[in-house]
C-alpha positions as CSV (number, residue, x, y, z in Angstrom):
1,X,72.2,14.4,-68.9
2,X,69.4,11.9,-69.0
3,X,70.5,10.5,-65.6
4,X,70.5,14.0,-64.0
5,X,67.0,14.6,-65.4
6,X,65.7,11.3,-63.9
7,X,67.2,12.1,-60.5
8,X,65.5,15.6,-60.5
9,X,62.1,14.0,-61.4
10,X,62.5,11.5,-58.5
11,X,63.4,14.2,-56.0
12,X,60.5,16.4,-57.0
13,X,58.0,13.4,-56.7
14,X,59.3,12.5,-53.3
15,X,59.0,16.2,-52.1
16,X,55.5,16.4,-53.4
17,X,54.6,13.1,-51.7
18,X,55.9,14.3,-48.2
19,X,54.3,17.7,-48.5
20,X,50.9,16.1,-49.2
21,X,51.3,13.8,-46.3
22,X,52.1,16.7,-44.0
23,X,49.0,18.6,-45.2
24,X,46.9,15.5,-44.5
25,X,48.4,15.2,-41.0
26,X,47.7,18.8,-40.3
27,X,44.0,18.3,-41.1
28,X,43.6,15.3,-38.7
29,X,43.2,17.2,-35.3
30,X,42.3,15.3,-32.1
31,X,39.5,17.1,-30.1
32,X,39.3,16.0,-26.5
33,X,35.6,15.2,-25.5
34,X,34.5,17.0,-22.3
35,X,31.4,16.9,-20.2
36,X,30.0,20.2,-19.2
37,X,27.3,22.0,-17.2
38,X,25.9,25.4,-17.1
39,X,26.5,27.6,-14.0
40,X,23.3,28.0,-12.0
41,X,22.0,29.4,-8.7
42,X,22.1,27.6,-5.4
43,X,18.8,25.8,-4.9
44,X,17.9,25.9,-8.6
45,X,17.8,22.2,-9.0
46,X,14.1,21.5,-9.6
47,X,13.7,17.9,-10.6
48,X,14.8,15.2,-8.2
49,X,14.1,11.5,-8.1
50,X,14.3,9.2,-5.1
51,X,14.0,5.4,-4.7
52,X,11.2,3.8,-2.7
53,X,9.2,0.6,-2.2
54,X,5.6,-0.1,-3.1
55,X,3.2,-1.5,-0.6
56,X,-0.6,-1.5,0.0
57,X,-1.9,1.1,2.3
58,X,-3.2,-1.5,4.8
59,X,-1.0,-4.4,5.8
60,X,-2.3,-6.7,8.6
61,X,-0.2,-9.2,10.5
62,X,-2.5,-12.1,11.2
63,X,-2.0,-13.8,14.6
64,X,-3.9,-15.7,17.3
65,X,-4.8,-14.2,20.7
66,X,-4.2,-17.5,22.4
67,X,-1.5,-20.2,22.6
68,X,-1.7,-23.7,21.2
69,X,-1.0,-26.0,18.3
70,X,-2.5,-25.2,14.9
71,X,-5.1,-27.9,13.8
72,X,-6.6,-26.0,10.9
73,X,-4.6,-23.8,8.5
74,X,-6.4,-22.7,5.4
75,X,-4.0,-20.0,4.3
76,X,-2.0,-20.0,1.1
77,X,0.3,-17.4,-0.5
78,X,-1.6,-15.2,-2.9
79,X,-5.0,-16.5,-1.7
80,X,-7.9,-14.0,-1.8
81,X,-9.9,-14.0,1.4
82,X,-13.2,-12.4,2.5
83,X,-13.9,-10.6,5.7
84,X,-15.0,-13.1,8.4
85,X,-13.6,-16.2,6.6
86,X,-12.2,-18.8,9.0
87,X,-8.5,-19.1,8.2
88,X,-7.0,-21.2,11.0
89,X,-7.7,-22.6,14.5
90,X,-5.9,-24.0,17.5
91,X,-6.4,-27.1,19.5
92,X,-7.5,-24.9,22.5
93,X,-6.7,-27.6,25.1
94,X,-5.8,-25.2,27.9
95,X,-8.7,-22.9,27.1
96,X,-11.2,-25.7,27.1
97,X,-9.9,-27.0,30.4
98,X,-10.1,-23.5,31.9
99,X,-13.7,-23.1,30.5
100,X,-14.8,-26.4,32.1
101,X,-13.3,-25.2,35.5
102,X,-15.1,-21.9,35.2
103,X,-18.4,-23.7,34.5
104,X,-17.8,-25.9,37.6
105,X,-17.1,-22.8,39.7
106,X,-20.3,-21.2,38.3
107,X,-22.4,-24.3,39.3
108,X,-20.9,-24.3,42.8
109,X,-21.5,-20.5,43.2
110,X,-25.1,-21.0,42.0
111,X,-25.6,-23.8,44.5
112,X,-24.2,-21.6,47.3
113,X,-26.4,-18.7,46.3
114,X,-29.5,-20.9,46.4
115,X,-28.6,-22.3,49.8
116,X,-28.0,-18.8,51.1
117,X,-31.4,-17.7,49.7
118,X,-33.2,-20.5,51.5
119,X,-31.4,-19.7,54.7
120,X,-32.3,-16.1,54.4
121,X,-36.0,-17.0,53.8
122,X,-36.0,-19.2,56.9
123,X,-34.3,-16.6,59.1
124,X,-36.7,-13.9,57.9
125,X,-39.7,-16.1,58.8
126,X,-38.3,-16.7,62.2
127,X,-37.4,-13.0,62.7
128,X,-40.9,-12.0,61.8
129,X,-42.3,-14.4,64.3
130,X,-39.9,-13.1,66.9
131,X,-38.0,-16.4,67.2
132,X,-34.8,-15.0,65.7
133,X,-32.7,-11.9,66.5
134,X,-32.0,-9.0,64.2
135,X,-28.3,-9.8,64.0
136,X,-29.1,-13.3,62.7
137,X,-31.4,-11.8,60.0
138,X,-28.7,-9.3,59.0
139,X,-26.0,-12.0,58.8
140,X,-28.3,-14.1,56.6
141,X,-28.9,-11.1,54.3
142,X,-25.1,-10.5,54.0
143,X,-24.4,-14.1,53.3
144,X,-27.0,-14.1,50.5
145,X,-25.5,-10.9,49.0
146,X,-22.0,-12.4,49.1
147,X,-23.2,-15.6,47.4
148,X,-24.9,-13.5,44.7
149,X,-21.7,-11.6,44.0
150,X,-19.7,-14.8,43.9
151,X,-22.3,-16.2,41.4
152,X,-22.0,-13.1,39.2
153,X,-18.2,-13.3,39.3
154,X,-18.3,-16.9,38.3
155,X,-20.7,-16.1,35.5
156,X,-18.3,-13.4,34.2
157,X,-15.5,-16.0,34.4
158,X,-17.4,-18.4,32.2
159,X,-17.9,-15.6,29.6
160,X,-14.2,-14.8,29.7
161,X,-13.2,-18.4,29.2
162,X,-15.6,-18.6,26.3
163,X,-13.8,-15.7,24.7
164,X,-10.5,-17.4,25.3
165,X,-11.8,-20.4,23.3
166,X,-12.8,-18.0,20.5
167,X,-9.3,-16.5,20.5
168,X,-8.1,-19.9,19.2
169,X,-9.9,-19.2,15.9
170,X,-8.4,-16.9,13.3
171,X,-10.8,-15.0,11.0
172,X,-10.0,-12.7,8.1
173,X,-10.4,-9.1,9.5
174,X,-10.8,-7.6,6.0
175,X,-11.1,-8.5,2.4
176,X,-7.6,-8.9,0.9
177,X,-4.8,-11.1,-0.4
178,X,-2.4,-13.2,1.6
179,X,1.1,-11.7,1.0
180,X,3.2,-13.9,3.3
181,X,2.8,-17.2,5.2
182,X,5.1,-17.8,8.2
183,X,3.5,-20.8,9.9
184,X,2.2,-24.3,9.1
185,X,-0.3,-26.8,10.5
186,X,0.7,-28.7,13.7
187,X,3.0,-25.8,14.7
188,X,2.9,-24.4,18.2
189,X,2.3,-20.7,18.3
190,X,2.1,-18.0,20.9
191,X,-0.3,-15.1,21.3
192,X,0.6,-12.2,18.9
193,X,2.9,-14.3,16.8
194,X,2.3,-13.5,13.2
195,X,1.3,-16.6,11.1
196,X,0.6,-14.7,7.9
197,X,0.4,-11.2,6.4
198,X,-2.7,-9.8,4.7
199,X,-2.7,-7.0,2.1
200,X,-6.1,-5.5,2.8
201,X,-5.8,-2.0,1.3
202,X,-7.1,-0.9,-2.0
203,X,-4.6,2.0,-2.5
204,X,-0.9,1.5,-3.4
205,X,1.7,3.5,-1.5
206,X,5.4,4.2,-1.9
207,X,7.6,4.6,1.1
208,X,10.9,6.4,0.7
209,X,13.4,8.6,2.5
210,X,14.1,12.2,1.6
211,X,17.4,14.0,2.5
212,X,17.4,17.1,4.6
213,X,18.6,19.3,1.7
214,X,15.2,19.1,0.0
215,X,12.8,17.9,2.7
216,X,11.4,21.5,3.3
217,X,10.2,21.4,-0.4
218,X,8.1,18.3,0.2
219,X,4.5,19.1,1.3
220,X,1.4,17.0,2.0
221,X,-0.9,16.7,-1.1
222,X,2.1,17.6,-3.4
223,X,1.8,15.9,-6.8
224,X,4.6,13.6,-7.9
225,X,5.3,11.1,-10.6
226,X,6.1,7.4,-10.0
227,X,7.7,4.8,-12.3
228,X,8.8,1.2,-11.7
229,X,11.9,-0.5,-13.1
230,X,9.8,-3.7,-13.6
231,X,7.2,-1.7,-15.6
232,X,9.3,0.1,-18.3
233,X,7.7,3.0,-20.1
234,X,4.8,3.4,-17.7
235,X,4.4,6.4,-15.3
236,X,1.8,6.9,-12.6
237,X,0.6,10.0,-10.9
238,X,0.8,10.1,-7.1
239,X,0.3,12.4,-4.2
240,X,2.3,13.0,-1.0
241,X,0.2,11.8,2.0
242,X,2.7,11.7,4.9
243,X,5.8,13.7,5.7
244,X,7.7,12.7,8.9
245,X,8.7,15.7,11.1
246,X,11.8,13.9,12.4
247,X,14.8,12.1,10.7
248,X,15.0,8.3,10.7
249,X,18.2,7.5,12.7
250,X,18.8,4.4,10.7
251,X,18.8,6.0,7.2
252,X,19.5,9.7,8.1
253,X,16.6,10.7,5.9
254,X,13.0,11.8,6.5
255,X,10.4,9.1,5.9
256,X,7.8,10.2,3.3
257,X,4.8,8.3,2.0
258,X,3.1,8.9,-1.4
259,X,-0.1,7.3,-2.7
260,X,-0.5,6.3,-6.3
261,X,-3.6,8.0,-7.7
262,X,-4.1,5.7,-10.7
263,X,-2.9,2.2,-9.5
264,X,-3.2,-0.9,-11.6
265,X,-3.0,-4.7,-10.8
266,X,0.5,-4.6,-12.4
267,X,1.9,-2.8,-9.3
268,X,2.7,-5.3,-6.7
269,X,3.8,-4.9,-3.1
270,X,7.6,-4.9,-2.8
271,X,8.3,-3.4,-6.2
272,X,11.1,-0.9,-6.4
273,X,9.9,2.5,-7.4
274,X,11.3,5.9,-8.5
275,X,9.5,8.9,-7.2
276,X,10.1,12.2,-9.1
277,X,9.6,15.5,-7.3
278,X,9.3,18.9,-9.1
279,X,10.6,21.6,-6.7
280,X,10.0,24.3,-9.3
281,X,8.0,26.4,-7.0
282,X,10.6,26.5,-4.2
283,X,12.2,29.8,-3.5
284,X,15.7,29.4,-4.9
285,X,18.6,31.7,-4.1
286,X,19.1,34.3,-6.9
287,X,22.3,35.7,-5.5
288,X,24.6,32.7,-4.9
289,X,26.1,30.8,-7.9
290,X,27.0,27.1,-7.4
291,X,29.1,24.7,-9.5
292,X,29.8,20.9,-9.0
293,X,32.7,20.2,-6.7
294,X,34.5,18.2,-9.4
295,X,34.5,21.2,-11.8
296,X,36.8,23.2,-9.5
297,X,40.6,22.7,-9.6
298,X,43.4,24.2,-7.7
299,X,46.9,25.4,-8.7
300,X,49.6,27.8,-7.4
301,X,47.3,30.8,-8.3
302,X,44.3,29.4,-6.4
303,X,41.0,27.9,-7.5
304,X,40.0,27.7,-11.2
305,X,37.5,26.2,-13.6
306,X,37.6,25.7,-17.4
307,X,35.1,27.9,-19.1
308,X,33.9,26.6,-22.5
309,X,33.9,29.2,-25.2
310,X,32.8,29.0,-28.9
311,X,30.6,26.5,-30.8
312,X,31.1,23.5,-33.0
313,X,34.7,23.0,-34.3
314,X,35.8,26.3,-32.7
315,X,35.0,25.2,-29.1
316,X,37.8,25.9,-26.7
317,X,38.3,25.8,-22.9
318,X,39.6,28.9,-21.1
319,X,41.2,28.6,-17.6
320,X,39.3,30.9,-15.3
321,X,40.3,31.8,-11.8
322,X,37.4,31.8,-9.3
323,X,36.8,32.5,-5.7
324,X,34.7,29.9,-3.8
325,X,32.5,30.0,-0.7
326,X,31.0,27.2,1.2
327,X,30.7,23.6,0.0
328,X,27.0,22.7,-0.2
329,X,25.1,19.5,-1.2
330,X,25.0,21.0,-4.8
331,X,28.7,21.9,-5.0
332,X,30.9,24.9,-4.3
333,X,29.4,28.4,-3.9
334,X,31.1,30.9,-6.3
335,X,31.7,34.4,-5.0
336,X,33.5,35.8,-8.0
337,X,34.9,34.8,-11.4
338,X,31.7,33.4,-13.1
339,X,28.3,34.4,-14.1
340,X,25.0,32.4,-14.5
341,X,24.6,30.6,-17.8
342,X,28.3,30.1,-18.5
343,X,29.4,26.6,-19.5
344,X,32.1,24.9,-17.5
345,X,33.9,21.5,-17.9
346,X,32.9,19.0,-15.2
347,X,35.5,16.2,-15.7
348,X,39.1,15.7,-16.7
349,X,40.5,19.0,-15.4
350,X,43.9,17.4,-15.0
351,X,44.2,16.7,-18.7
352,X,42.9,20.0,-20.1
353,X,45.1,23.0,-21.1
354,X,44.2,26.7,-21.4
355,X,43.0,27.4,-24.9
356,X,42.7,23.7,-25.9
357,X,40.2,22.8,-28.5
358,X,37.5,20.3,-27.4
359,X,34.3,18.8,-28.4
360,X,31.3,18.7,-26.0
361,X,29.6,15.5,-24.8
């Protein structure tokens, strides 16, 4: 009898143990996390950010207007220069030789002009005395006029060669900072070949490309915000100054330039920038709904989305059949099956089931 009683006690204990374990397992429910988005109207995306590059508003490539070997090169990276400061010069061998030849031609032309003048005075005196013909007098006048013109031409040639010598000197055209150096002393350079780059502007600009889907919302004098990855936590106001009317074939975007309205010395040329546009005053479509392309699935019954219903622990997804229209830059147009403000899952559609409990991310 005692043995039977012990066996019954053991069986009851085991039953209670397993029943408690089953209750505990029932309370441990796994809720799949899902990302979601509210259904909105086409064109309703107001805030957009685009990447750009900072640079000063005036960048000058410094170069000589003559050819030769650099004999003086007082240019260093980061150097501050003043307008009119001598930065570099060439040996100017060819220009000096041409100048000397021009001076020789001028002296020769002057000598010929003086000789022609003396001849004209002599012929005029003889003509007045009747000892010379009118044709001789006219010929002497023409010869003197030709000599005068040759003299003036030679004089201009000397002035031009003097300028050529000056082209061998490089002066700072504006106050600024040297941003790049591409040549060295004793280097042979050609006319127009950049030897350095001067940042001469006082304003800081951001150049960027805007896609065609939003370019019509970008206007001159539009206010934007700028931040730099190298200056965390700092934002700067800016204004759109230039909007290109045609697309850049290399980037397939429209070049836009914005000017920072409150620049600091911390902003350096070449820094990567993010420019944020607020298109809130654009006329958005109020009749066409749009959802992300990755939120739309397809089965044997057609296109569908998972609508999120409920809140908190009672959140579930419901499979909803929809009809779609065109695919736009913002996603699929929805012609039926959804309304604005509804929440839909935007990822993991293949793993979701109709009525499944989820938690929102």
